[in-house]
BANUKE-223146 format. One record per atom (N, C-alpha, C): x, z, y; residue in one letter. Coordinates in steps of 0.1 Angstrom, whole numbers, padded with zeros to 4 digits, always signed. Layout:
// BANUKE-223146
XZYA/...
This chain:
// BANUKE-223146
+1573+1026-0372M/+1582+1037-0376M/+1576+1045-0387M/+1585+1049-0397H/+1581+1057-0408H/+1585+1071-0406H/+1576+1080-0409Y/+1578+1095-0408Y/+1577+1101-0422Y/+1585+1111-0424T/+1583+1118-0437T/+1573+1129-0435T/+1567+1133-0446A/+1557+1144-0445A/+1564+1157-0439A/+1577+1159-0443D/+1584+1171-0438D/+1586+1170-0423D/+1589+1159-0418E/+1591+1157-0403E/+1578+1160-0396E/+1567+1155-0401L/+1554+1157-0394L/+1549+1172-0395L/+1551+1178-0407I/+1547+1192-0409I/+1555+1201-0400I/+1568+1198-0399R/+1576+1207-0390R/+1573+1205-0375R/+1572+1192-0371R/+1569+1189-0357R/+1556+1194-0352R/+1545+1192-0360F/+1532+1196-0356F/+1526+1209-0362F/+1535+1216-0369H/+1531+1229-0375H/+1519+1228-0384H/+1519+1218-0393L/+1508+1216-0402L/+1508+1225-0414L/+1497+1227-0419E/+1495+1236-0431E/+1487+1228-0442E/+1489+1231-0455P/+1481+1224-0465P/+1466+1225-0463P/+1460+1214-0466H/+1445+1213-0465H/+1439+1213-0479H/+1428+1219-0481V/+1422+1221-0494V/+1418+1207-0501V/+1416+1197-0493E/+1412+1184-0498E/+1424+1175-0501E/+1436+1180-0498G/+1448+1172-0498G/+1454+1169-0484G/+1466+1166-0483G/+1472+1164-0470G/+1475+1177-0464G/+1477+1176-0451A/+1480+1188-0443A/+1473+1187-0429A/+1471+1198-0422F/+1464+1198-0410F/+1468+1209-0400F/+1463+1208-0388R/+1463+1219-0379R/+1452+1218-0369R/+1444+1229-0367E/+1433+1228-0358E/+1439+1228-0344E/+1433+1219-0336L/+1438+1218-0322L/+1428+1223-0311L/+1415+1222-0314Y/+1406+1224-0303Y/+1392+1227-0309Y/+1385+1237-0303R/+1371+1239-0305R/+1364+1240-0291R/+1352+1234-0290E/+1346+1234-0277E/+1332+1238-0277E/+1328+1247-0268G/+1314+1250-0265G/+1306+1252-0277G/+1293+1251-0275F/+1283+1253-0285F/+1273+1242-0284F/+1267+1238-0296D/+1256+1228-0296D/+1244+1234-0288D/+1234+1226-0287R/+1222+1230-0280R/+1215+1242-0286R/+1217+1244-0299S/+1210+1256-0305S/+1218+1268-0302S/+1231+1267-0298G/+1239+1278-0295G/+1246+1285-0307G/+1244+1278-0319S/+1248+1285-0331S/+1261+1279-0336S/+1266+1268-0330R/+1278+1261-0336R/+1286+1254-0325R/+1299+1255-0326P/+1307+1248-0316P/+1303+1233-0316P/+1303+1227-0304A/+1298+1213-0303A/+1307+1203-0309A/+1321+1205-0309H/+1330+1197-0316H/+1343+1204-0318H/+1351+1198-0327G/+1364+1204-0330G/+1374+1192-0333G/+1387+1195-0331V/+1397+1184-0333V/+1408+1190-0342V/+1413+1182-0351I/+1425+1186-0359I/+1435+1175-0360I/+1447+1178-0362Y/+1457+1168-0367Y/+1455+1168-0382Y/+1456+1156-0388Y/+1456+1155-0402Y/+1467+1145-0407Y/+1474+1149-0417M/+1485+1141-0422M/+1483+1138-0437M/+1485+1126-0441L/+1484+1122-0455L/+1496+1115-0459L/+1504+1121-0469N/+1516+1114-0473N/+1513+1103-0482N/+1523+1094-0485D/+1521+1082-0493D/+1518+1085-0507D/+1520+1097-0512D/+1517+1101-0526D/+1505+1110-0527D/+1497+1111-0516E/+1485+1120-0516E/+1472+1113-0514E/+1461+1120-0518I/+1448+1115-0514I/+1441+1126-0507I/+1431+1122-0499S/+1421+1132-0494S/+1409+1131-0503S/+1406+1142-0510D/+1395+1142-0520D/+1382+1138-0514D/+1374+1132-0522F/+1360+1128-0517F/+1353+1141-0513F/+1347+1141-0502H/+1339+1152-0497H/+1328+1148-0488H/+1319+1157-0485V/+1308+1154-0476V/+1306+1165-0466V/+1303+1161-0454L/+1302+1170-0442L/+1288+1168-0436L/+1283+1178-0429D/+1271+1176-0422D/+1273+1173-0407D/+1285+1168-0404A/+1289+1164-0391A/+1295+1150-0391A/+1293+1142-0380D/+1301+1130-0379D/+1315+1133-0377D/+1324+1125-0384E/+1338+1127-0383E/+1345+1114-0379E/+1352+1114-0367Y/+1359+1103-0362Y/+1374+1105-0366Y/+1379+1095-0373W/+1394+1095-0376W/+1401+1085-0367W/+1411+1091-0360L/+1419+1084-0349L/+1433+1083-0353L/+1438+1071-0357W/+1451+1069-0362W/+1462+1070-0351W/+1473+1077-0355H/+1484+1078-0345H/+1497+1072-0349H/+1501+1074-0362A/+1514+1069-0367A/+1514+1068-0382A/+1523+1060-0387G/+1525+1059-0401G/+1518+1047-0407G/+1518+1047-0421P/+1511+1036-0428P/+1496+1036-0426P/+1490+1024-0429D/+1476+1024-0429D/+1470+1032-0441D/+1458+1036-0440I/+1451+1043-0451I/+1438+1036-0453I/+1432+1038-0464E/+1418+1033-0467E/+1409+1045-0468E/+1398+1044-0461L/+1387+1054-0462L/+1376+1048-0471L/+1373+1054-0482W/+1363+1049-0491W/+1351+1058-0489W/+1339+1052-0488S/+1327+1060-0485S/+1315+1054-0492S/+1305+1063-0495F/+1292+1058-0500F/+1281+1068-0495F/+1269+1063-0494G/+1258+1071-0490G/+1249+1074-0502G/+1237+1078-0499E/+1228+1082-0510E/+1225+1070-0519E/+1226+1058-0514D/+1223+1046-0522D/+1234+1042-0532D/+1246+1049-0530G/+1257+1046-0539G/+1265+1034-0536G/+1262+1027-0525A/+1269+1015-0521A/+1282+1018-0515A/+1293+1013-0521L/+1306+1016-0517L/+1311+1008-0505L/+1318+1015-0495K/+1324+1008-0484K/+1338+1012-0483K/+1347+1003-0481V/+1361+1006-0479V/+1366+1001-0466V/+1371+1010-0457E/+1376+1006-0444E/+1391+1010-0443E/+1398+1001-0436R/+1412+1003-0435R/+1415+1008-0421R/+1423+1019-0420M/+1426+1025-0407M/+1441+1024-0404M/+1444+1020-0392G/+1458+1019-0389G/+1460+1007-0379G/+1471+1001-0380M/+1474+0989-0371M/+1477+0977-0379M/+1477+0977-0392G/+1479+0965-0401G/+1468+0955-0400G/+1470+0944-0407E/+1461+0933-0408E/+1447+0939-0414E/+1437+0936-0406G/+1423+0940-0410G/+1420+0955-0408G/+1429+0962-0402A/+1427+0977-0399A/+1422+0979-0385A/+1416+0991-0384Q/+1411+0995-0371Q/+1418+1009-0368Q/+1421+1012-0355P/+1427+1025-0353P/+1418+1037-0352P/+1405+1034-0353C/+1394+1045-0353C/+1383+1041-0363C/+1380+1051-0371V/+1370+1049-0381V/+1360+1061-0380V/+1347+1058-0381L/+1337+1069-0381L/+1332+1071-0395L/+1331+1083-0399M/+1325+1087-0412M/+1312+1095-0408M/+1300+1089-0409P/+1288+1096-0404P/+1285+1108-0412P/+1278+1117-0406A/+1273+1129-0413A/+1265+1125-0426A/+1268+1132-0437G/+1260+1130-0449G/+1266+1120-0458G/+1276+1112-0454V/+1283+1102-0462V/+1294+1109-0470V/+1295+1105-0482T/+1306+1110-0491T/+1318+1101-0489T/+1330+1107-0486F/+1342+1099-0484F/+1355+1106-0488F/+1365+1097-0491G/+1378+1101-0494G/+1388+1091-0487G/+1400+1095-0487A/+1410+1086-0481A/+1423+1086-0490A/+1430+1074-0489K/+1443+1073-0496K/+1451+1062-0489K/+1464+1063-0490P/+1473+1053-0484P/+1471+1040-0491P/+1473+1029-0483V/+1472+1016-0489V/+1483+1014-0499V/+1481+1005-0508K/+1492+1002-0518K/+1505+0998-0511K/+1516+1004-0516G/+1529+1001-0510G/+1532+1009-0498G/+1524+1018-0493A/+1526+1026-0481A/+1539+1034-0483A/+1546+1036-0472Q/+1558+1044-0473Q/+1558+1054-0461Q/+1560+1066-0464G/+1560+1077-0454G/+1546+1083-0452G/+1544+1091-0442A/+1532+1098-0440A/+1524+1093-0428A/+1511+1093-0429M/+1502+1089-0418M/+1498+1101-0411M/+1497+1100-0397L/+1492+1111-0389L/+1480+1106-0381L/+1469+1113-0381C/+1458+1110-0373C/+1452+1123-0367C/+1442+1121-0359S/+1433+1132-0354S/+1420+1130-0360S/+1413+1141-0364C/+1399+1140-0368C/+1391+1148-0359C/+1380+1142-0354V/+1371+1149-0344V/+1357+1150-0351V/+1353+1162-0353C/+1340+1165-0359C/+1330+1169-0349C/+1318+1163-0349V/+1307+1165-0340V/+1294+1167-0348V/+1288+1179-0348P/+1294+1192-0343P/+1306+1196-0351P/+1312+1207-0347E/+1325+1211-0353E/+1324+1213-0368E/+1335+1210-0375F/+1337+1212-0389F/+1335+1227-0392F/+1328+1230-0403M/+1326+1244-0407M/+1327+1243-0423M/+1335+1252-0429Y/+1337+1252-0443Y/+1323+1254-0451Y/+1314+1261-0445E/+1301+1264-0452E/+1292+1251-0452E/+1296+1241-0444H/+1289+1228-0444H/+1297+1217-0449H/+1306+1220-0459Y/+1316+1211-0464Y/+1316+1212-0479Y/+1317+1201-0486R/+1317+1202-0501R/+1327+1191-0506R/+1336+1195-0515I/+1345+1186-0522I/+1338+1182-0535I/+1339+1169-0538L/+1333+1165-0551L/+1344+1163-0561L/+1341+1165-0574T/+1350+1162-0585T/+1350+1147-0587T/+1361+1143-0594K/+1362+1128-0597K/+1349+1124-0605K/+1345+1132-0615D/+1333+1129-0623D/+1321+1127-0614D/+1319+1137-0604E/+1307+1136-0595E/+1308+1123-0587E/+1319+1119-0582V/+1321+1107-0574V/+1317+1095-0582V/+1322+1094-0594I/+1320+1082-0603I/+1305+1082-0607I/+1299+1093-0609E/+1285+1093-0613E/+1276+1088-0601E/+1280+1092-0589K/+1272+1088-0577K/+1275+1073-0573K/+1287+1069-0575C/+1292+1056-0571C/+1302+1050-0581C/+1297+1044-0592P/+1307+1039-0602P/+1318+1031-0597P/+1316+1023-0587E/+1326+1014-0581E/+1338+1022-0576E/+1335+1035-0572A/+1346+1043-0566A/+1356+1048-0576A/+1354+1045-0589A/+1364+1048-0599A/+1377+1041-0596A/+1377+1030-0589A/+1389+1023-0585A/+1398+1031-0576A/+1392+1040-0568F/+1399+1049-0559F/+1410+1057-0566F/+1407+1061-0579F/+1415+1070-0586F/+1426+1063-0594F/+1426+1049-0594E/+1436+1041-0602E/+1449+1041-0595E/
């Protein structure tokens, strides 16, 4: 079933996200062993067929759990600059859950020909915090991983 971005935004009360797409925080839980940070957090995240999630890096593991809509590709690379592209969804070669480990730089975009908006949940362990989050520019991404230039085509 195809959903429009407007349908998902209205139904789930989503707001624009700084990296692209839209989101709503769902849950924060407890604190890590140090007592300084919530142990995990969960959001809904929506990406429309004409949007991308900018490349960014977190200090937390982030699990992406697909719910509805077209498949997306998660592009990632580590310190070595080796590119990895994973497909999330229910299409051929896709998985409904993808892990982006802490410290990996990653972005997401709909697969070619996608129609409608994708909805997933993202679970960060420990919880996502803006002070531990950085969005990279296109130039920074290509400098660190030249193969990732194809993401922007």
